[in-house]
C-alpha positions as CSV (number, residue, x, y, z in Angstrom):
1,M,71.7,82.5,105.8
2,T,69.4,84.1,108.3
3,L,67.6,87.4,107.7
4,R,69.8,89.0,110.4
5,S,73.0,87.9,108.7
6,L,71.7,89.0,105.3
7,L,70.9,92.5,106.7
8,A,74.3,92.6,108.4
9,T,76.0,91.8,105.1
10,L,74.0,94.4,103.3
11,A,74.9,97.1,105.9
12,R,78.6,96.2,105.6
13,V,78.5,96.3,101.8
14,M,76.7,99.7,101.9
15,R,79.3,101.1,104.3
16,D,82.1,100.0,102.1
17,D,80.4,101.4,99.0
18,S,80.0,104.8,100.8
19,R,83.7,104.8,102.0
20,L,85.0,104.0,98.5
21,A,82.8,106.8,97.1
22,V,83.6,109.4,99.7
23,E,87.2,108.7,100.4
24,K,88.4,107.3,97.0
25,G,86.0,108.8,94.5
26,A,84.5,105.5,93.2
27,P,81.1,105.9,91.6
28,R,78.5,105.5,94.3
29,G,76.7,102.2,94.1
30,W,79.5,100.6,92.0
31,Y,80.8,98.3,94.8
32,L,77.3,97.4,96.0
33,R,76.2,96.5,92.5
34,N,79.2,94.4,91.7
35,Y,79.2,92.7,95.1
36,Y,75.7,91.3,94.6
37,A,76.3,90.6,90.9
38,G,79.2,88.4,92.0
39,R,77.0,86.7,94.6
40,W,74.4,86.0,91.9
41,A,77.1,84.6,89.5
42,A,78.5,82.3,92.2
43,R,75.0,81.0,92.9
44,R,74.4,80.2,89.3
45,G,77.9,78.8,88.8
46,T,78.8,81.4,86.1
47,V,81.9,83.4,85.7
48,P,81.5,87.0,87.0
49,A,81.9,89.7,84.4
50,L,84.9,92.1,84.4
51,T,84.4,95.7,85.4
52,E,86.6,98.7,85.6
53,V,86.7,101.4,88.2
54,T,88.7,104.6,88.6
55,L,89.7,105.7,92.1
56,S,91.8,108.5,93.6
57,V,94.6,107.7,96.0
58,R,96.5,110.7,97.4
59,G,95.1,112.7,94.5
60,R,96.4,110.3,91.9
61,P,94.0,108.4,89.6
62,V,94.1,104.6,89.9
63,R,92.3,102.4,87.3
64,V,91.6,98.8,88.1
65,T,90.0,96.1,86.0
66,L,88.7,93.2,88.1
67,S,85.8,90.8,88.6
68,A,83.6,90.3,91.6
69,A,85.9,87.5,92.7
70,H,88.6,90.0,93.5
71,L,86.4,92.4,95.5
72,K,87.5,91.2,99.0
73,G,91.1,92.0,98.2
74,F,90.0,95.3,96.5
75,V,88.2,96.5,99.7
76,G,91.2,95.7,101.8
77,V,93.6,97.6,99.6
78,F,91.5,100.6,98.8
79,A,88.8,101.0,101.5
80,D,91.0,99.9,104.4
81,D,94.3,101.3,103.1
82,E,95.8,98.2,104.6
83,Y,99.2,98.7,102.9
84,D,99.6,102.4,103.6
85,C,102.9,102.5,105.5
86,S,104.0,105.9,104.1
87,N,103.9,107.6,107.5
88,R,105.9,104.8,109.2
89,L,108.9,104.8,106.8
90,G,111.7,107.3,106.9
91,W,112.4,107.1,103.2
92,R,110.7,106.9,99.9
93,P,110.9,103.3,98.5
94,Q,112.6,103.2,95.1
95,R,112.4,99.4,94.6
96,I,109.2,97.6,95.7
97,L,108.8,93.8,95.5
98,D,105.2,92.6,95.5
99,L,105.0,89.0,96.5
100,G,101.6,87.7,95.8
101,A,100.7,90.5,93.4
102,N,97.4,88.9,92.3
103,I,96.0,91.4,89.7
104,G,98.1,94.3,90.7
105,M,95.8,96.2,93.1
106,A,98.5,96.6,95.9
107,S,101.1,97.6,93.4
108,A,98.8,100.2,91.8
109,Y,98.0,101.5,95.3
110,L,101.7,101.7,96.3
111,H,102.5,103.3,93.0
112,A,100.1,106.1,93.9
113,L,102.0,106.6,97.1
114,W,105.4,106.5,95.4
115,P,105.0,107.0,91.7
116,D,108.8,107.0,91.0
117,A,109.3,103.5,92.4
118,E,110.3,100.5,90.3
119,F,108.3,97.3,90.9
120,L,108.8,93.6,90.6
121,C,105.5,91.8,90.8
122,V,105.5,88.1,91.7
123,E,102.3,86.1,91.0
124,P,102.1,82.3,90.6
125,D,98.4,81.9,89.7
126,P,98.1,81.9,85.9
127,R,94.5,83.0,86.1
128,N,95.6,86.4,87.4
129,L,98.4,87.2,85.0
130,R,96.3,88.8,82.2
131,L,94.7,91.3,84.6
132,L,97.9,91.8,86.4
133,T,99.6,92.9,83.2
134,E,96.7,95.1,82.2
135,N,96.4,96.9,85.5
136,L,100.1,97.6,85.8
137,S,100.2,98.9,82.2
138,K,97.1,101.2,82.5
139,N,98.5,102.8,85.7
140,G,101.9,103.4,84.1
141,L,104.0,101.4,86.6
142,N,107.6,100.8,85.9
143,A,107.2,97.1,86.6
144,R,108.3,93.6,85.7
145,I,106.3,90.4,86.3
146,A,107.7,87.1,87.5
147,D,105.1,84.4,86.9
148,C,106.2,82.1,89.8
149,A,105.9,81.6,93.5
150,V,108.6,82.6,96.1
151,G,109.9,80.0,98.5
152,P,112.9,79.0,100.6
153,G,114.3,77.0,97.7
154,S,114.0,76.9,93.9
155,G,112.1,74.2,92.0
156,I,108.6,73.2,91.1
157,A,105.6,73.2,93.4
158,R,101.9,72.5,93.1
159,L,99.7,75.5,93.3
160,R,96.3,74.5,94.8
161,F,93.3,76.7,93.9
162,G,89.6,77.0,94.1
163,A,87.0,79.4,92.7
164,D,88.5,82.4,94.5
165,P,91.5,83.7,92.5
166,T,92.8,85.5,95.6
167,C,93.3,82.4,97.8
168,S,95.5,80.0,95.8
169,V,98.3,78.4,97.8
170,V,101.5,76.6,97.1
171,D,101.9,73.1,98.5
172,F,104.2,74.2,101.3
173,S,101.4,76.3,102.8
174,P,98.9,74.5,105.0
175,L,96.0,76.8,104.3
176,Y,92.8,75.7,102.5
177,S,91.8,72.3,101.2
178,H,91.7,73.1,97.4
179,T,91.6,70.0,95.3
180,E,92.5,71.5,91.9
181,S,96.2,72.2,91.2
182,V,98.7,73.2,88.6
183,S,102.5,73.0,88.6
184,V,104.3,76.4,89.1
185,R,107.9,77.5,89.3
186,V,109.3,78.5,92.6
187,E,112.2,80.9,93.0
188,T,114.1,82.1,96.0
189,F,114.1,85.7,97.0
190,R,117.8,86.0,96.0
191,N,117.1,84.6,92.5
192,L,114.3,87.0,92.0
193,L,116.4,90.0,92.9
194,D,119.3,88.7,90.8
195,S,117.0,88.2,87.8
196,V,116.3,92.0,87.7
197,A,119.8,93.0,88.9
198,W,118.6,94.4,92.2
199,G,121.1,94.4,95.0
200,S,118.4,95.3,97.5
201,V,114.7,96.1,98.0
202,D,113.4,99.1,99.9
203,L,109.9,97.6,100.5
204,A,108.7,94.0,100.2
205,K,104.9,93.5,100.3
206,M,103.9,90.0,101.1
207,D,100.5,88.3,100.8
208,I,101.5,84.7,100.2
209,E,98.6,82.8,101.7
210,G,100.1,81.0,104.6
211,A,103.7,80.6,103.3
212,E,105.1,83.2,105.7
213,D,106.7,80.7,108.0
214,S,108.5,79.0,105.1
215,L,109.8,82.2,103.5
216,L,110.7,84.1,106.7
217,G,111.9,81.1,108.8
218,Q,114.0,79.2,106.3
219,N,117.1,80.3,104.3
220,N,116.1,83.8,105.4
221,E,119.4,85.6,104.9
222,W,117.7,87.6,102.1
223,L,116.2,89.8,104.9
224,E,119.6,91.5,105.0
225,R,118.8,93.0,101.6
226,V,115.4,94.4,102.6
227,G,114.5,97.8,104.1
228,A,111.0,97.0,105.3
229,V,108.3,94.4,104.9
230,V,104.6,94.9,104.9
231,L,102.8,91.6,105.1
232,E,99.4,90.0,105.8
233,I,99.7,87.3,108.5
234,H,97.5,84.3,107.9
235,P,95.9,82.0,110.6
236,N,98.5,79.2,110.4
237,T,101.1,81.4,112.1
238,T,101.3,84.3,114.5
239,A,102.9,87.7,114.7
240,H,104.9,86.5,117.7
241,R,106.3,83.6,115.7
242,L,107.2,85.7,112.7
243,R,108.9,88.3,115.0
244,T,111.3,85.6,116.2
245,F,112.4,85.1,112.5
246,L,112.7,88.9,111.9
247,Q,114.5,90.0,115.1
248,P,118.0,88.5,114.3
249,F,118.0,90.9,111.2
250,G,117.1,93.9,113.3
251,F,113.4,94.1,112.5
252,G,110.6,94.8,114.8
253,L,107.0,94.0,113.9
254,E,103.8,96.0,114.6
255,R,100.2,96.0,113.4
256,L,99.6,98.4,110.5
257,G,96.2,100.2,110.7
258,T,92.9,98.8,111.7
259,G,91.7,97.0,108.6
260,R,89.9,93.8,108.5
261,E,92.9,91.8,107.6
262,P,95.9,91.4,110.0
263,V,98.5,93.4,108.1
264,Y,101.8,94.2,109.8
265,L,104.9,96.3,109.2
266,A,108.4,95.1,109.8
267,T,111.1,97.8,110.0
268,R,114.3,98.2,111.8
269,G,114.1,100.2,115.0
270,L,110.7,98.8,116.1
271,P,110.4,96.8,119.3
């Protein structure tokens, strides 16, 4: 890396550290310290240590245990507020489905917005399940975990993964060229809801690493059972393409916020 790029990275990390401290009450210097500790661990080929931080979201405390490997996702959720759709919905979600729950950061954030909601958290990467369970518990979520992937059909798939525990992909996603893999269970949206006796979902959050086309474009009658979808759109597809899958069910699609990741909201009544 050049000196210019190193200084640009430092400036960005310092801005994020300041935002997390000022807007969310994180200890000043916490993010900066853990970011560079993670960089040092990656250079040495060692596993980054776990750390815990307490934040405030809408005046409610949120506690998260994570490693430096999860910091990119952490900044998106808590510094960029990328899943904050509270001012776009005309209701308070009571049932929230978190597809690609990772270690529970998005669910903890959404719980701070809607503390009475019930959660179903779906996460296929076995490396994330312990922290997912811990983070849901310490934040008092009424939540159940499904250790599987979601797809257009049920069965078994290969989950490809690398060092980054936020970027593992099922084999029907074209993203990334990870060489390590593990077999995981795949369930349909309908089966997931039936497993917890939910007739419908008020809000589905999706961060499924490039599997959006497969889930939204195939066997997608499950969309009739959803009030709104907040999703990150990955580079293998486009908002225009996903809109064509959503429109037959009455959904429009619009960009949500101005965060670094392209997060969109699908609700009925949008263009």
